[in-house]
All heavy atoms as a GROMACS GRO file, in nm:
protein
  549
    1MET      N    1   2.479   5.361   0.952
    1MET     CA    2   2.341   5.324   0.936
    1MET      C    3   2.315   5.309   0.786
    1MET      O    4   2.362   5.390   0.706
    1MET     CB    5   2.254   5.432   0.998
    1MET     CG    6   2.108   5.408   0.983
    1MET     SD    7   2.000   5.518   1.079
    1MET     CE    8   2.078   5.673   1.072
    2TYR      N    9   2.245   5.206   0.750
    2TYR     CA   10   2.212   5.181   0.611
    2TYR      C   11   2.063   5.208   0.590
    2TYR      O   12   1.978   5.154   0.659
    2TYR     CB   13   2.246   5.036   0.575
    2TYR     CG   14   2.227   5.004   0.430
    2TYR    CD1   15   2.320   5.046   0.337
    2TYR    CD2   16   2.117   4.933   0.386
    2TYR    CE1   17   2.305   5.016   0.204
    2TYR    CE2   18   2.099   4.903   0.254
    2TYR     CZ   19   2.193   4.945   0.162
    2TYR     OH   20   2.177   4.916   0.030
    3TYR      N   21   2.032   5.296   0.495
    3TYR     CA   22   1.892   5.331   0.469
    3TYR      C   23   1.876   5.365   0.321
    3TYR      O   24   1.947   5.451   0.269
    3TYR     CB   25   1.852   5.450   0.557
    3TYR     CG   26   1.711   5.496   0.539
    3TYR    CD1   27   1.604   5.418   0.583
    3TYR    CD2   28   1.682   5.616   0.478
    3TYR    CE1   29   1.474   5.459   0.567
    3TYR    CE2   30   1.552   5.659   0.462
    3TYR     CZ   31   1.448   5.580   0.506
    3TYR     OH   32   1.319   5.621   0.489
    4GLN      N   33   1.785   5.301   0.255
    4GLN     CA   34   1.751   5.324   0.114
    4GLN      C   35   1.877   5.328   0.026
    4GLN      O   36   1.904   5.425  -0.044
    4GLN     CB   37   1.671   5.454   0.099
    4GLN     CG   38   1.534   5.446   0.162
    4GLN     CD   39   1.453   5.573   0.143
    4GLN    OE1   40   1.506   5.676   0.103
    4GLN    NE2   41   1.324   5.565   0.173
    5ASP      N   42   1.953   5.220   0.031
    5ASP     CA   43   2.073   5.202  -0.053
    5ASP      C   44   2.183   5.305  -0.027
    5ASP      O   45   2.265   5.331  -0.114
    5ASP     CB   46   2.036   5.204  -0.202
    5ASP     CG   47   1.947   5.087  -0.239
    5ASP    OD1   48   1.961   4.980  -0.176
    5ASP    OD2   49   1.866   5.102  -0.331
    6HIS      N   50   2.184   5.366   0.090
    6HIS     CA   51   2.291   5.460   0.125
    6HIS      C   52   2.341   5.429   0.267
    6HIS      O   53   2.265   5.384   0.352
    6HIS     CB   54   2.241   5.605   0.122
    6HIS     CG   55   2.211   5.654  -0.016
    6HIS    ND1   56   2.089   5.635  -0.077
    6HIS    CD2   57   2.288   5.719  -0.106
    6HIS    CE1   58   2.091   5.688  -0.197
    6HIS    NE2   59   2.212   5.740  -0.218
    7VAL      N   60   2.466   5.458   0.288
    7VAL     CA   61   2.526   5.441   0.420
    7VAL      C   62   2.542   5.579   0.482
    7VAL      O   63   2.597   5.670   0.420
    7VAL     CB   64   2.663   5.370   0.411
    7VAL    CG1   65   2.728   5.364   0.548
    7VAL    CG2   66   2.649   5.232   0.352
    8TYR      N   67   2.490   5.594   0.604
    8TYR     CA   68   2.496   5.721   0.675
    8TYR      C   69   2.571   5.701   0.806
    8TYR      O   70   2.566   5.594   0.866
    8TYR     CB   71   2.355   5.773   0.707
    8TYR     CG   72   2.271   5.799   0.584
    8TYR    CD1   73   2.184   5.702   0.536
    8TYR    CD2   74   2.278   5.920   0.518
    8TYR    CE1   75   2.107   5.725   0.423
    8TYR    CE2   76   2.202   5.945   0.406
    8TYR     CZ   77   2.116   5.847   0.359
    8TYR     OH   78   2.041   5.871   0.248
    9THR      N   79   2.638   5.804   0.850
    9THR     CA   80   2.706   5.802   0.979
    9THR      C   81   2.630   5.892   1.075
    9THR      O   82   2.595   6.006   1.040
    9THR     CB   83   2.850   5.853   0.964
    9THR    OG1   84   2.918   5.772   0.869
    9THR    CG2   85   2.923   5.847   1.095
   10HIS      N   86   2.605   5.839   1.194
   10HIS     CA   87   2.536   5.917   1.296
   10HIS      C   88   2.620   5.914   1.424
   10HIS      O   89   2.657   5.807   1.471
   10HIS     CB   90   2.397   5.860   1.326
   10HIS     CG   91   2.326   5.929   1.436
   10HIS    ND1   92   2.271   6.053   1.421
   10HIS    CD2   93   2.303   5.892   1.563
   10HIS    CE1   94   2.216   6.090   1.536
   10HIS    NE2   95   2.235   5.993   1.623
   11HIS      N   96   2.654   6.031   1.476
   11HIS     CA   97   2.732   6.039   1.599
   11HIS      C   98   2.637   6.060   1.717
   11HIS      O   99   2.555   6.150   1.716
   11HIS     CB  100   2.830   6.157   1.593
   11HIS     CG  101   2.931   6.142   1.483
   11HIS    ND1  102   3.043   6.065   1.496
   11HIS    CD2  103   2.934   6.192   1.357
   11HIS    CE1  104   3.113   6.069   1.384
   11HIS    NE2  105   3.048   6.145   1.298
   12TYR      N  106   2.649   5.974   1.818
   12TYR     CA  107   2.564   5.986   1.936
   12TYR      C  108   2.619   6.088   2.035
   12TYR      O  109   2.548   6.141   2.117
   12TYR     CB  110   2.550   5.850   2.005
   12TYR     CG  111   2.469   5.754   1.922
   12TYR    CD1  112   2.532   5.660   1.841
   12TYR    CD2  113   2.331   5.758   1.922
   12TYR    CE1  114   2.459   5.572   1.763
   12TYR    CE2  115   2.257   5.671   1.845
   12TYR     CZ  116   2.322   5.578   1.765
   12TYR     OH  117   2.249   5.493   1.689
   13PHE      N  118   2.749   6.112   2.028
   13PHE     CA  119   2.810   6.211   2.116
   13PHE      C  120   2.938   6.261   2.052
   13PHE      O  121   2.990   6.201   1.958
   13PHE     CB  122   2.840   6.154   2.254
   13PHE     CG  123   2.930   6.033   2.250
   13PHE    CD1  124   3.066   6.047   2.252
   13PHE    CD2  125   2.876   5.906   2.245
   13PHE    CE1  126   3.149   5.937   2.247
   13PHE    CE2  127   2.958   5.794   2.241
   13PHE     CZ  128   3.095   5.810   2.242
   14LYS      N  129   2.988   6.373   2.101
   14LYS     CA  130   3.114   6.427   2.052
   14LYS      C  131   3.199   6.462   2.172
   14LYS      O  132   3.156   6.536   2.261
   14LYS     CB  133   3.089   6.552   1.967
   14LYS     CG  134   3.216   6.610   1.912
   14LYS     CD  135   3.190   6.726   1.818
   14LYS     CE  136   3.324   6.787   1.786
   14LYS     NZ  137   3.348   6.810   1.651
   15LEU      N  138   3.319   6.408   2.174
   15LEU     CA  139   3.411   6.436   2.283
   15LEU      C  140   3.483   6.568   2.257
   15LEU      O  141   3.520   6.598   2.144
   15LEU     CB  142   3.513   6.324   2.298
   15LEU     CG  143   3.456   6.187   2.331
   15LEU    CD1  144   3.567   6.083   2.333
   15LEU    CD2  145   3.384   6.189   2.464
   16LYS      N  146   3.503   6.644   2.362
   16LYS     CA  147   3.574   6.771   2.352
   16LYS      C  148   3.714   6.755   2.411
   16LYS      O  149   3.732   6.688   2.512
   16LYS     CB  150   3.499   6.881   2.425
   16LYS     CG  151   3.363   6.911   2.365
   16LYS     CD  152   3.294   7.021   2.438
   16LYS     CE  153   3.157   7.044   2.376
   16LYS     NZ  154   3.082   7.148   2.444
   17ASP      N  155   3.811   6.817   2.348
   17ASP     CA  156   3.948   6.815   2.398
   17ASP      C  157   3.960   6.901   2.523
   17ASP      O  158   3.898   7.007   2.533
   17ASP     CB  159   4.045   6.869   2.294
   17ASP     CG  160   4.057   6.779   2.172
   17ASP    OD1  161   4.026   6.660   2.186
   17ASP    OD2  162   4.098   6.828   2.067
   18LYS      N  163   4.035   6.849   2.620
   18LYS     CA  164   4.066   6.926   2.740
   18LYS      C  165   4.213   6.906   2.772
   18LYS      O  166   4.267   6.797   2.750
   18LYS     CB  167   3.984   6.876   2.859
   18LYS     CG  168   3.843   6.929   2.864
   18LYS     CD  169   3.762   6.869   2.976
   18LYS     CE  170   3.807   6.910   3.113
   18LYS     NZ  171   3.715   6.863   3.218
   19ASN      N  172   4.278   7.007   2.820
   19ASN     CA  173   4.416   6.994   2.863
   19ASN      C  174   4.422   6.908   2.988
   19ASN      O  175   4.341   6.923   3.079
   19ASN     CB  176   4.478   7.130   2.891
   19ASN     CG  177   4.501   7.210   2.765
   19ASN    OD1  178   4.521   7.153   2.659
   19ASN    ND2  179   4.497   7.341   2.776
   20HIS      N  180   4.520   6.820   2.992
   20HIS     CA  181   4.539   6.734   3.109
   20HIS      C  182   4.630   6.808   3.208
   20HIS      O  183   4.747   6.832   3.180
   20HIS     CB  184   4.602   6.601   3.067
   20HIS     CG  185   4.608   6.503   3.178
   20HIS    ND1  186   4.502   6.423   3.211
   20HIS    CD2  187   4.706   6.474   3.266
   20HIS    CE1  188   4.535   6.346   3.313
   20HIS    NE2  189   4.658   6.376   3.349
   21THR      N  190   4.574   6.843   3.323
   21THR     CA  191   4.649   6.923   3.420
   21THR      C  192   4.688   6.845   3.545
   21THR      O  193   4.763   6.896   3.626
   21THR     CB  194   4.568   7.047   3.463
   21THR    OG1  195   4.443   7.002   3.517
   21THR    CG2  196   4.540   7.138   3.344
   22ASP      N  197   4.637   6.722   3.560
   22ASP     CA  198   4.670   6.642   3.678
   22ASP      C  199   4.810   6.585   3.668
   22ASP      O  200   4.860   6.559   3.558
   22ASP     CB  201   4.572   6.526   3.694
   22ASP     CG  202   4.431   6.572   3.728
   22ASP    OD1  203   4.416   6.686   3.774
   22ASP    OD2  204   4.338   6.494   3.708
   23THR      N  205   4.870   6.560   3.782
   23THR     CA  206   4.997   6.490   3.785
   23THR      C  207   4.972   6.342   3.759
   23THR      O  208   4.858   6.296   3.763
   23THR     CB  209   5.066   6.505   3.922
   23THR    OG1  210   4.986   6.439   4.021
   23THR    CG2  211   5.086   6.651   3.959
   24ILE      N  212   5.078   6.267   3.737
   24ILE     CA  213   5.063   6.123   3.715
   24ILE      C  214   5.004   6.056   3.838
   24ILE      O  215   4.921   5.967   3.828
   24ILE     CB  216   5.196   6.057   3.672
   24ILE    CG1  217   5.175   5.911   3.633
   24ILE    CG2  218   5.299   6.066   3.782
   24ILE    CD1  219   5.097   5.890   3.508
   25GLU      N  220   5.042   6.102   3.957
   25GLU     CA  221   4.989   6.046   4.081
   25GLU      C  222   4.839   6.072   4.095
   25GLU      O  223   4.763   5.985   4.136
   25GLU     CB  224   5.064   6.102   4.202
   25GLU     CG  225   5.207   6.054   4.214
   25GLU     CD  226   5.304   6.134   4.126
   25GLU    OE1  227   5.264   6.239   4.068
   25GLU    OE2  228   5.419   6.088   4.111
   26GLU      N  229   4.797   6.194   4.061
   26GLU     CA  230   4.655   6.228   4.068
   26GLU      C  231   4.574   6.146   3.966
   26GLU      O  232   4.464   6.100   3.996
   26GLU     CB  233   4.634   6.377   4.041
   26GLU     CG  234   4.686   6.466   4.151
   26GLU     CD  235   4.686   6.613   4.110
   26GLU    OE1  236   4.711   6.644   3.993
   26GLU    OE2  237   4.660   6.696   4.200
   27THR      N  238   4.630   6.129   3.848
   27THR     CA  239   4.562   6.052   3.744
   27THR      C  240   4.546   5.907   3.787
   27THR      O  241   4.438   5.849   3.773
   27THR     CB  242   4.641   6.059   3.612
   27THR    OG1  243   4.652   6.196   3.573
   27THR    CG2  244   4.571   5.981   3.502
   28ILE      N  245   4.651   5.847   3.841
   28ILE     CA  246   4.644   5.709   3.889
   28ILE      C  247   4.540   5.695   3.998
   28ILE      O  248   4.458   5.603   3.998
   28ILE     CB  249   4.783   5.661   3.939
   28ILE    CG1  250   4.878   5.649   3.822
   28ILE    CG2  251   4.772   5.531   4.016
   28ILE    CD1  252   5.023   5.628   3.861
   29TYR      N  253   4.539   5.789   4.092
   29TYR     CA  254   4.442   5.786   4.202
   29TYR      C  255   4.299   5.793   4.148
   29TYR      O  256   4.213   5.714   4.189
   29TYR     CB  257   4.468   5.902   4.299
   29TYR     CG  258   4.361   5.915   4.403
   29TYR    CD1  259   4.358   5.832   4.514
   29TYR    CD2  260   4.259   6.010   4.389
   29TYR    CE1  261   4.258   5.843   4.610
   29TYR    CE2  262   4.159   6.021   4.484
   29TYR     CZ  263   4.159   5.937   4.594
   29TYR     OH  264   4.059   5.948   4.688
   30LYS      N  265   4.272   5.886   4.056
   30LYS     CA  266   4.137   5.905   4.003
   30LYS      C  267   4.090   5.783   3.922
   30LYS      O  268   3.976   5.737   3.938
   30LYS     CB  269   4.130   6.030   3.915
   30LYS     CG  270   4.134   6.158   3.994
   30LYS     CD  271   4.128   6.279   3.904
   30LYS     CE  272   4.132   6.408   3.983
   30LYS     NZ  273   4.126   6.527   3.895
   31VAL      N  274   4.175   5.730   3.836
   31VAL     CA  275   4.137   5.613   3.757
   31VAL      C  276   4.109   5.495   3.848
   31VAL      O  277   4.008   5.425   3.832
   31VAL     CB  278   4.246   5.579   3.653
   31VAL    CG1  279   4.218   5.445   3.588
   31VAL    CG2  280   4.254   5.687   3.548
   32ARG      N  281   4.196   5.473   3.946
   32ARG     CA  282   4.176   5.361   4.039
   32ARG      C  283   4.044   5.378   4.115
   32ARG      O  284   3.968   5.283   4.132
   32ARG     CB  285   4.293   5.352   4.136
   32ARG     CG  286   4.281   5.235   4.232
   32ARG     CD  287   4.406   5.220   4.317
   32ARG     NE  288   4.512   5.164   4.234
   32ARG     CZ  289   4.640   5.200   4.242
   32ARG    NH1  290   4.678   5.291   4.327
   32ARG    NH2  291   4.729   5.142   4.164
   33LYS      N  292   4.016   5.500   4.161
   33LYS     CA  293   3.893   5.528   4.235
   33LYS      C  294   3.769   5.504   4.148
   33LYS      O  295   3.674   5.438   4.191
   33LYS     CB  296   3.894   5.672   4.287
   33LYS     CG  297   3.772   5.708   4.370
   33LYS     CD  298   3.776   5.852   4.418
   33LYS     CE  299   3.738   5.941   4.304
   33LYS     NZ  300   3.711   6.080   4.339
   34TYR      N  301   3.770   5.554   4.025
   34TYR     CA  302   3.654   5.540   3.937
   34TYR      C  303   3.629   5.394   3.900
   34TYR      O  304   3.515   5.346   3.900
   34TYR     CB  305   3.669   5.623   3.810
   34TYR     CG  306   3.672   5.772   3.834
   34TYR    CD1  307   3.752   5.856   3.758
   34TYR    CD2  308   3.596   5.831   3.934
   34TYR    CE1  309   3.755   5.992   3.778
   34TYR    CE2  310   3.599   5.967   3.957
   34TYR     CZ  311   3.678   6.048   3.878
   34TYR     OH  312   3.682   6.182   3.900
   35VAL      N  313   3.735   5.321   3.868
   35VAL     CA  314   3.720   5.180   3.831
   35VAL      C  315   3.671   5.098   3.949
   35VAL      O  316   3.578   5.018   3.938
   35VAL     CB  317   3.853   5.124   3.774
   35VAL    CG1  318   3.845   4.973   3.758
   35VAL    CG2  319   3.886   5.189   3.642
   36THR      N  320   3.732   5.119   4.066
   36THR     CA  321   3.694   5.044   4.185
   36THR      C  322   3.549   5.072   4.225
   36THR      O  323   3.473   4.980   4.254
   36THR     CB  324   3.789   5.078   4.302
   36THR    OG1  325   3.923   5.047   4.261
   36THR    CG2  326   3.755   4.998   4.426
   37THR      N  327   3.511   5.198   4.225
   37THR     CA  328   3.374   5.236   4.262
   37THR      C  329   3.273   5.175   4.164
   37THR      O  330   3.170   5.122   4.205
   37THR     CB  331   3.360   5.389   4.264
   37THR    OG1  332   3.452   5.442   4.357
   37THR    CG2  333   3.218   5.431   4.303
   38SER      N  334   3.304   5.180   4.037
   38SER     CA  335   3.214   5.125   3.936
   38SER      C  336   3.195   4.974   3.955
   38SER      O  337   3.083   4.924   3.949
   38SER     CB  338   3.271   5.153   3.797
   38SER     OG  339   3.192   5.093   3.698
   39ILE      N  340   3.304   4.904   3.979
   39ILE     CA  341   3.296   4.759   3.998
   39ILE      C  342   3.218   4.727   4.125
   39ILE      O  343   3.134   4.636   4.126
   39ILE     CB  344   3.436   4.697   4.002
   39ILE    CG1  345   3.501   4.709   3.864
   39ILE    CG2  346   3.431   4.551   4.047
   39ILE    CD1  347   3.648   4.674   3.861
   40GLN      N  348   3.243   4.799   4.232
   40GLN     CA  349   3.171   4.775   4.357
   40GLN      C  350   3.022   4.795   4.341
   40GLN      O  351   2.942   4.719   4.397
   40GLN     CB  352   3.227   4.864   4.468
   40GLN     CG  353   3.364   4.822   4.514
   40GLN     CD  354   3.427   4.922   4.609
   40GLN    OE1  355   3.386   5.036   4.619
   40GLN    NE2  356   3.531   4.878   4.678
   41HIS      N  357   2.980   4.894   4.264
   41HIS     CA  358   2.837   4.915   4.240
   41HIS      C  359   2.776   4.800   4.162
   41HIS      O  360   2.661   4.762   4.184
   41HIS     CB  361   2.814   5.046   4.166
   41HIS     CG  362   2.830   5.167   4.253
   41HIS    ND1  363   2.893   5.281   4.211
   41HIS    CD2  364   2.793   5.190   4.381
   41HIS    CE1  365   2.894   5.370   4.308
   41HIS    NE2  366   2.834   5.316   4.412
   42GLN      N  367   2.851   4.743   4.070
   42GLN     CA  368   2.801   4.633   3.989
   42GLN      C  369   2.796   4.501   4.068
   42GLN      O  370   2.727   4.409   4.029
   42GLN     CB  371   2.887   4.613   3.865
   42GLN     CG  372   2.879   4.729   3.767
   42GLN     CD  373   2.738   4.749   3.714
   42GLN    OE1  374   2.669   4.655   3.680
   42GLN    NE2  375   2.695   4.874   3.707
   43LEU      N  376   2.868   4.494   4.179
   43LEU     CA  377   2.872   4.370   4.258
   43LEU      C  378   2.756   4.356   4.357
   43LEU      O  379   2.745   4.255   4.423
   43LEU     CB  380   3.005   4.361   4.335
   43LEU     CG  381   3.128   4.336   4.249
   43LEU    CD1  382   3.252   4.340   4.335
   43LEU    CD2  383   3.116   4.202   4.179
   44LEU      N  384   2.672   4.458   4.367
   44LEU     CA  385   2.558   4.450   4.458
   44LEU      C  386   2.458   4.350   4.401
   44LEU      O  387   2.401   4.370   4.294
   44LEU     CB  388   2.492   4.588   4.472
   44LEU     CG  389   2.580   4.696   4.533
   44LEU    CD1  390   2.506   4.829   4.533
   44LEU    CD2  391   2.622   4.659   4.672
   45SER      N  392   2.442   4.239   4.472
   45SER     CA  393   2.356   4.133   4.422
   45SER      C  394   2.306   4.046   4.536
   45SER      O  395   2.370   4.036   4.640
   45SER     CB  396   2.435   4.047   4.323
   45SER     OG  397   2.359   3.938   4.281
   46ASP      N  398   2.192   3.983   4.517
   46ASP     CA  399   2.139   3.891   4.618
   46ASP      C  400   2.166   3.746   4.578
   46ASP      O  401   2.119   3.654   4.643
   46ASP     CB  402   1.990   3.914   4.641
   46ASP     CG  403   1.908   3.901   4.514
   46ASP    OD1  404   1.970   3.890   4.406
   46ASP    OD2  405   1.785   3.902   4.522
   47VAL      N  406   2.241   3.725   4.472
   47VAL     CA  407   2.280   3.591   4.429
   47VAL      C  408   2.431   3.588   4.408
   47VAL      O  409   2.496   3.691   4.403
   47VAL     CB  410   2.209   3.551   4.297
   47VAL    CG1  411   2.059   3.542   4.318
   47VAL    CG2  412   2.241   3.648   4.186
   48SER      N  413   2.486   3.468   4.397
   48SER     CA  414   2.629   3.453   4.374
   48SER      C  415   2.670   3.519   4.243
   48SER      O  416   2.595   3.520   4.146
   48SER     CB  417   2.668   3.307   4.372
   48SER     OG  418   2.639   3.247   4.494
   49ILE      N  419   2.792   3.570   4.242
   49ILE     CA  420   2.845   3.636   4.123
   49ILE      C  421   2.964   3.555   4.073
   49ILE      O  422   3.043   3.504   4.150
   49ILE     CB  423   2.890   3.779   4.156
   49ILE    CG1  424   2.770   3.862   4.201
   49ILE    CG2  425   2.958   3.844   4.037
   49ILE    CD1  426   2.806   3.999   4.250
   50THR      N  427   2.974   3.542   3.942
   50THR     CA  428   3.087   3.471   3.883
   50THR      C  429   3.156   3.562   3.782
   50THR      O  430   3.102   3.664   3.743
   50THR     CB  431   3.040   3.341   3.814
   50THR    OG1  432   3.154   3.267   3.775
   50THR    CG2  433   2.953   3.371   3.695
   51SER      N  434   3.274   3.525   3.744
   51SER     CA  435   3.351   3.604   3.649
   51SER      C  436   3.409   3.512   3.543
   51SER      O  437   3.468   3.409   3.574
   51SER     CB  438   3.465   3.676   3.724
   51SER     OG  439   3.545   3.746   3.634
   52MET      N  440   3.391   3.548   3.418
   52MET     CA  441   3.446   3.472   3.306
   52MET      C  442   3.564   3.551   3.250
   52MET      O  443   3.546   3.663   3.204
   52MET     CB  444   3.340   3.451   3.198
   52MET     CG  445   3.213   3.384   3.249
   52MET     SD  446   3.240   3.218   3.305
   52MET     CE  447   3.250   3.133   3.150
   53LEU      N  448   3.682   3.493   3.256
   53LEU     CA  449   3.802   3.563   3.212
   53LEU      C  450   3.837   3.532   3.067
   53LEU      O  451   3.835   3.417   3.026
   53LEU     CB  452   3.921   3.524   3.300
   53LEU     CG  453   3.911   3.562   3.446
   53LEU    CD1  454   4.032   3.511   3.522
   53LEU    CD2  455   3.900   3.712   3.461
   54SER      N  456   3.871   3.635   2.994
   54SER     CA  457   3.918   3.617   2.857
   54SER      C  458   4.070   3.614   2.854
   54SER      O  459   4.129   3.581   2.752
   54SER     CB  460   3.867   3.730   2.768
   54SER     OG  461   3.926   3.853   2.810
   55GLY      N  462   4.131   3.652   2.964
   55GLY     CA  463   4.277   3.658   2.969
   55GLY      C  464   4.330   3.796   2.935
   55GLY      O  465   4.450   3.820   2.941
   56GLY      N  466   4.240   3.886   2.900
   56GLY     CA  467   4.281   4.022   2.869
   56GLY      C  468   4.304   4.104   2.994
   56GLY      O  469   4.265   4.066   3.104
   57LEU      N  470   4.368   4.216   2.977
   57LEU     CA  471   4.400   4.303   3.090
   57LEU      C  472   4.274   4.355   3.159
   57LEU      O  473   4.266   4.357   3.282
   57LEU     CB  474   4.486   4.420   3.042
   57LEU     CG  475   4.535   4.516   3.148
   57LEU    CD1  476   4.620   4.443   3.251
   57LEU    CD2  477   4.613   4.629   3.084
   58ASP      N  478   4.173   4.393   3.082
   58ASP     CA  479   4.053   4.450   3.143
   58ASP      C  480   3.978   4.350   3.230
   58ASP      O  481   3.940   4.381   3.343
   58ASP     CB  482   3.961   4.510   3.037
   58ASP     CG  483   3.924   4.412   2.927
   58ASP    OD1  484   3.989   4.307   2.918
   58ASP    OD2  485   3.832   4.442   2.849
   59SER      N  486   3.960   4.227   3.182
   59SER     CA  487   3.888   4.130   3.265
   59SER      C  488   3.970   4.087   3.385
   59SER      O  489   3.916   4.058   3.491
   59SER     CB  490   3.848   4.007   3.182
   59SER     OG  491   3.962   3.940   3.133
   60SER      N  492   4.101   4.086   3.372
   60SER     CA  493   4.188   4.054   3.487
   60SER      C  494   4.179   4.161   3.594
   60SER      O  495   4.173   4.132   3.712
   60SER     CB  496   4.332   4.037   3.440
   60SER     OG  497   4.343   3.932   3.348
   61ILE      N  498   4.176   4.288   3.553
   61ILE     CA  499   4.163   4.398   3.648
   61ILE      C  500   4.028   4.390   3.719
   61ILE      O  501   4.019   4.403   3.840
   61ILE     CB  502   4.181   4.534   3.578
   61ILE    CG1  503   4.325   4.553   3.534
   61ILE    CG2  504   4.137   4.650   3.667
   61ILE    CD1  505   4.348   4.672   3.444
   62LEU      N  506   3.921   4.369   3.641
   62LEU     CA  507   3.787   4.360   3.700
   62LEU      C  508   3.779   4.249   3.802
   62LEU      O  509   3.727   4.267   3.912
   62LEU     CB  510   3.683   4.338   3.590
   62LEU     CG  511   3.663   4.451   3.490
   62LEU    CD1  512   3.568   4.408   3.380
   62LEU    CD2  513   3.613   4.574   3.559
   63SER      N  514   3.831   4.133   3.767
   63SER     CA  515   3.824   4.019   3.858
   63SER      C  516   3.910   4.041   3.983
   63SER      O  517   3.872   4.002   4.093
   63SER     CB  518   3.869   3.892   3.787
   63SER     OG  519   3.780   3.863   3.683
   64ALA      N  520   4.026   4.100   3.967
   64ALA     CA  521   4.114   4.127   4.081
   64ALA      C  522   4.050   4.223   4.180
   64ALA      O  523   4.054   4.204   4.302
   64ALA     CB  524   4.248   4.181   4.034
   65ILE      N  525   3.984   4.327   4.129
   65ILE     CA  526   3.918   4.424   4.217
   65ILE      C  527   3.795   4.362   4.281
   65ILE      O  528   3.768   4.383   4.398
   65ILE     CB  529   3.883   4.552   4.140
   65ILE    CG1  530   4.012   4.625   4.100
   65ILE    CG2  531   3.793   4.644   4.222
   65ILE    CD1  532   3.991   4.743   4.010
   66ALA      N  533   3.721   4.283   4.206
   66ALA     CA  534   3.600   4.219   4.260
   66ALA      C  535   3.632   4.118   4.366
   66ALA      O  536   3.554   4.094   4.457
   66ALA     CB  537   3.523   4.152   4.146
   67TYR      N  538   3.750   4.055   4.359
   67TYR     CA  539   3.788   3.952   4.455
   67TYR      C  540   3.808   4.014   4.590
   67TYR      O  541   3.771   3.973   4.690
   67TYR     CB  542   3.915   3.882   4.408
   67TYR     CG  543   3.960   3.774   4.503
   67TYR    CD1  544   3.891   3.655   4.511
   67TYR    CD2  545   4.073   3.792   4.582
   67TYR    CE1  546   3.933   3.554   4.596
   67TYR    CE2  547   4.114   3.692   4.669
   67TYR     CZ  548   4.044   3.575   4.676
   67TYR     OH  549   4.085   3.476   4.762
   0.00000   0.00000   0.00000
């Protein structure tokens, strides 16, 4: 943030470290569930939905799940 000829840093949140105790299978399951659920909630609409791809991994994943 710039104010009166000075640059200031403001943190909106602080992440805390936690030990990762899940197995790789549990982690894959949870990430897939959270991403899929989030996309499904965003697809609720009374009009047609379109997707614009940038070719990146994230937009490809979103479009694949939405399809």
